[in-house]
Structures are given as C-alpha cells and as structure tokens.
Residue frames relative to the residue before (quaternion, step in Angstrom):
aa qw qx qy qz dx dy dz
M 1.0000 0.0000 0.0000 0.0000 0.00 0.00 0.00
S 0.4575 -0.6893 0.4899 0.2750 3.58 -0.92 0.80
N 0.3962 -0.7284 0.5177 0.2108 3.52 -1.20 0.70
R 0.3760 0.7316 -0.4713 0.3182 3.53 1.36 0.21
Q 0.4556 -0.6692 0.4977 0.3113 3.49 -1.03 0.66
K 0.4071 -0.7195 0.5158 0.2250 3.57 -0.98 0.72
T 0.0165 -0.7979 0.6026 -0.0077 3.53 -0.82 0.97
I 0.2622 -0.7415 0.6113 0.0882 3.51 -1.18 0.94
C 0.3708 -0.6711 0.5911 0.2505 3.59 -1.02 0.82
L 0.3840 -0.7548 0.4919 0.2023 3.60 -0.74 1.09
E 0.6046 0.5579 -0.3507 0.4475 3.60 1.17 -0.47
H 0.8498 0.2157 -0.0749 0.4751 3.48 0.77 -1.05
Q 0.3889 -0.7725 0.4297 0.2598 3.50 1.44 0.09
C 0.5060 0.6168 -0.4204 0.4321 3.56 1.17 0.88
V 0.5525 -0.5809 0.4748 0.3631 3.58 -1.29 0.48
E 0.3581 -0.7222 0.5494 0.2200 3.55 -0.99 0.91
D 0.1586 0.7956 -0.5535 0.1885 3.54 -0.15 1.41
Q 0.6223 0.5379 -0.3818 0.4214 3.59 1.12 0.37
A 0.3842 -0.7518 0.4947 0.2057 3.53 -0.74 1.10
T 0.1038 0.7695 -0.6291 0.0356 3.61 -0.97 0.72
P 0.7144 -0.4587 0.3021 0.4336 3.62 -1.24 0.13
V 0.6949 0.4337 -0.2660 0.5082 3.64 1.20 -0.47
G 0.7260 -0.3814 0.2578 0.5110 3.62 1.16 -0.01
M 0.6814 -0.4196 0.3812 0.4629 3.59 -1.31 -0.35
V 0.0406 0.7644 -0.6412 0.0543 3.54 -1.05 0.98
C 0.5952 -0.5464 0.4259 0.4071 3.52 -1.32 0.12
P 0.6944 -0.4639 0.3332 0.4377 3.68 -1.25 0.27
H 0.6623 0.5160 -0.3187 0.4399 3.61 0.93 -0.89
C 0.6704 0.4835 -0.2991 0.4767 3.57 0.90 -0.88
K 0.6246 0.5497 -0.3490 0.4311 3.58 1.02 -0.73
H 0.6265 0.5402 -0.3181 0.4632 3.47 1.06 -0.97
R 0.6689 0.4943 -0.2985 0.4681 3.61 0.87 -0.95
L 0.6414 0.5207 -0.3334 0.4543 3.61 0.89 -0.83
Y 0.7617 0.3752 -0.2393 0.4709 3.70 0.85 -0.67
T 0.7551 0.4160 -0.2672 0.4306 3.57 1.00 -0.58
N 0.7536 0.0756 -0.0379 0.6519 3.55 1.43 -0.46
P 0.1936 -0.8384 0.5004 0.0956 3.53 0.38 1.37
P 0.5210 -0.6212 0.4842 0.3290 3.65 -1.00 0.74
Q 0.4348 -0.6872 0.5329 0.2338 3.50 -1.32 0.51
G 0.7907 0.3203 -0.2397 0.4633 3.58 -1.14 0.70
N 0.6808 -0.4811 0.3865 0.3946 3.44 -1.44 0.00
V 0.3984 -0.7055 0.5272 0.2562 3.58 -1.06 0.71
M 0.1375 -0.7273 0.6667 0.0874 3.54 -1.12 0.81
S 0.0932 -0.7832 0.6122 0.0561 3.57 -1.18 0.61
F 0.1113 0.7771 -0.6015 0.1484 3.59 -0.91 0.85
W 0.4439 -0.6351 0.5784 0.2550 3.41 -1.54 0.57
E 0.3908 -0.6881 0.5448 0.2775 3.68 -0.96 0.75
S 0.5232 -0.6996 0.4133 0.2567 3.56 -0.86 0.95
Q 0.7424 0.3294 -0.2078 0.5452 3.66 1.08 -0.48
P 0.5440 -0.5926 0.4708 0.3622 3.54 -1.10 0.75
V 0.3437 -0.7099 0.5789 0.2069 3.55 -1.28 0.61
A 0.7727 0.0377 0.0170 0.6334 3.53 1.23 -0.47
Y 0.2366 -0.6960 0.6437 0.2127 3.46 -1.53 -0.03
S 0.5648 -0.5988 0.4879 0.2905 3.46 -1.34 0.85
L 0.6395 -0.4985 0.3918 0.4347 3.55 -1.34 0.00
K 0.6488 0.4791 -0.2927 0.5137 3.55 1.37 -0.38
Q 0.5185 -0.6880 0.3625 0.3555 3.56 1.35 0.35
E 0.4190 0.6771 -0.4844 0.3623 3.64 1.22 0.64
P 0.4999 -0.6850 0.4282 0.3123 3.54 -0.90 0.88
C 0.1499 -0.7605 0.6193 0.1250 3.61 -1.07 0.70
F 0.2346 -0.8218 0.5162 0.0558 3.46 -0.67 1.24
A 0.3878 -0.7265 0.5277 0.2082 3.51 -1.13 0.63
Y 0.1761 -0.7452 0.6350 0.1016 3.57 -1.11 0.82
S 0.1640 -0.8191 0.5463 0.0613 3.59 -0.96 0.83
L 0.1404 -0.6899 0.7029 0.1017 3.54 -1.20 0.72
M 0.0738 0.8395 -0.5331 0.0748 3.54 -0.56 1.06
W 0.1610 -0.7682 0.6178 0.0473 3.54 -1.03 1.04
E 0.7378 -0.3532 0.3001 0.4908 3.62 -1.15 -0.22
N 0.8508 0.1502 -0.0070 0.5035 3.46 0.82 -1.10
Y 0.7629 0.2689 -0.1882 0.5569 3.60 1.14 0.40
R 0.0421 -0.7992 0.5996 0.0028 3.55 -1.09 0.65
I 0.1763 -0.7438 0.6406 0.0726 3.54 -1.07 0.90
R 0.0361 -0.7742 0.6319 -0.0020 3.58 -0.78 1.10
S 0.1108 -0.7891 0.6040 -0.0118 3.52 -0.96 1.13
V 0.2205 -0.7255 0.6267 0.1796 3.53 -1.05 0.75
H 0.2662 -0.7672 0.5757 0.0959 3.50 -0.94 1.11
L 0.2829 -0.7899 0.5262 0.1381 3.56 -0.50 1.22
P 0.5463 -0.6207 0.4200 0.3740 3.57 -0.95 0.74
Q 0.6365 -0.5674 0.3869 0.3510 3.56 -1.08 0.86
N 0.6421 0.5611 -0.3089 0.4213 3.63 0.94 -0.92
D 0.6481 0.5379 -0.3095 0.4414 3.60 1.04 -0.64
L 0.6532 0.5631 -0.3006 0.4072 3.50 1.20 -0.43
V 0.6862 0.4352 -0.2675 0.5178 3.61 1.10 -0.60
A 0.4374 -0.7083 0.5035 0.2313 3.45 -0.83 1.07
E 0.4286 -0.6755 0.5208 0.2978 3.65 -0.78 0.83
E 0.5432 -0.5828 0.4870 0.3580 3.49 -1.28 0.71
S 0.4233 -0.6850 0.5403 0.2442 3.45 -1.07 0.89
S 0.5234 -0.6086 0.4839 0.3487 3.51 -1.19 0.46
P 0.6005 -0.5770 0.3993 0.3835 3.58 -1.15 0.56
M 0.4593 -0.6673 0.5037 0.3002 3.56 -0.97 0.70
E 0.2618 -0.7435 0.6009 0.1327 3.47 -1.11 0.86
S 0.3874 -0.7044 0.5455 0.2370 3.59 -1.01 0.84
H 0.1249 -0.8002 0.5820 0.0726 3.48 -0.93 0.76
S 0.4449 0.7017 -0.4336 0.3488 3.57 1.19 0.67
C-alpha cells in the first residue's frame, strides 16, 4: 500500500490522482487546466479551519490552488484513515 496522503477534490468529489505541473488534481480539474488554462499567477495555501472530520474525529484540512478565475480545493484525509486496520483473527465455530 502506498504511503501517499489521499486527497479528494471538493468540487468534483473525486480522488486526486492525476499529475500536473501544479501537483496532483482530479481528472476533471486536470481536463480544465489543460483545455482552458486559468488566468493569472497561482497562489496556494492551507485553509485555517477544518472542512471536515474523519471517522476518528481527526480534523481534515483543505488546501487551495487559486488563480484569478479558477480555484481547486482539496481535502486532505488524515494519514491514519488510509491504512486498513489489522483484522482480528478468525475464530472457527465448527
């Protein structure tokens, strides 16, 4: 299993698994970046308030890439939620 942090595009509700010059984005955002490039300089920043909480009540923060006419917002899931917990041993009932 990969140790990369999983990110979700807040606009399209898709996993960000497409590489671009500005980083990983979802397939819809990648299409937009290449077919209708945003105008102006890109700014990137973390939003100061959590946008969601994991099932373990850990805060999930949003990261934004923003141009004059386009914005990509991503939610970053806590690393702990990406690793499947070890299952308990199976017991035989025979």
